[in-house]
C-alpha positions in Angstrom: -13.7 6.4 21.8 -11.1 3.6 22.3 -8.0 3.4 20.3 -7.8 0.4 17.8 -4.8 -1.8 18.2 -2.4 -1.2 15.1 -1.0 -4.5 15.1 -1.3 -7.8 17.0 1.5 -6.8 19.4 -0.4 -4.0 20.6 -3.4 -6.2 21.0 -1.7 -8.7 23.1 -0.3 -5.9 25.3 -3.6 -4.3 25.7 -5.8 -7.6 25.9 -3.4 -10.3 26.7 -3.8 -13.6 25.2 -4.8 -16.9 26.2 -2.8 -19.8 24.8 -5.0 -22.3 26.5 -8.2 -20.8 24.3 -10.3 -23.7 23.0 -13.1 -22.7 20.5 -16.5 -24.1 21.3 -18.9 -25.0 18.5 -22.6 -23.7 19.0 -25.8 -23.5 16.8 -24.1 -20.4 15.2 -21.3 -22.5 13.9 -22.4 -23.4 10.3 -20.4 -24.4 7.1 -20.3 -21.7 4.6 -19.8 -22.3 0.6 -17.8 -19.0 0.3 -14.6 -20.0 -1.6 -11.4 -19.4 0.1 -9.9 -15.7 -0.2 -13.3 -14.2 -0.9 -14.4 -11.3 1.0 -17.4 -13.4 2.1 -15.0 -16.0 3.5 -12.9 -13.7 5.2 -15.9 -11.9 6.8 -17.2 -15.4 8.0 -13.9 -16.1 9.6 -13.9 -12.8 11.4 -17.3 -13.4 12.7 -16.2 -16.8 13.9 -13.1 -15.5 15.9 -15.4 -12.8 17.5 -18.0 -15.5 18.7 -15.2 -17.9 19.9 -16.2 -20.4 17.4 -13.6 -22.8 15.4 -12.3 -21.2 12.4 -12.8 -24.1 10.1 -15.9 -26.2 9.6 -15.7 -29.8 8.3 -18.4 -28.9 5.6 -17.0 -25.7 4.4 -16.3 -25.3 0.7 -12.8 -26.8 0.1 -12.6 -26.2 -3.9 -13.6 -24.0 -6.6 -15.8 -26.3 -8.4 -18.9 -24.6 -9.9 -17.7 -21.1 -9.7 -17.2 -18.8 -12.6 -14.9 -15.8 -12.6 -14.2 -12.8 -14.6 -12.1 -13.6 -17.9 -10.1 -10.8 -19.2 -9.7 -10.5 -22.9 -6.3 -10.8 -24.5 -4.9 -7.4 -25.7 
């Protein structure tokens, strides 16, 4: 079992880094309708990084229109 890196500095020491990395869009690079900050959007960004894809798709959701949220009643 491999030890997980505790922070970004440990990960760089273990795996190195590539300042010249250029993400490549492929058929896996699809837009998402997930709103910013949602678990779904964060998971999609994680997936994109793992696949070497760009983080931001030009057709990703860019606003919160049409969404509803929980409303807490006043006390």
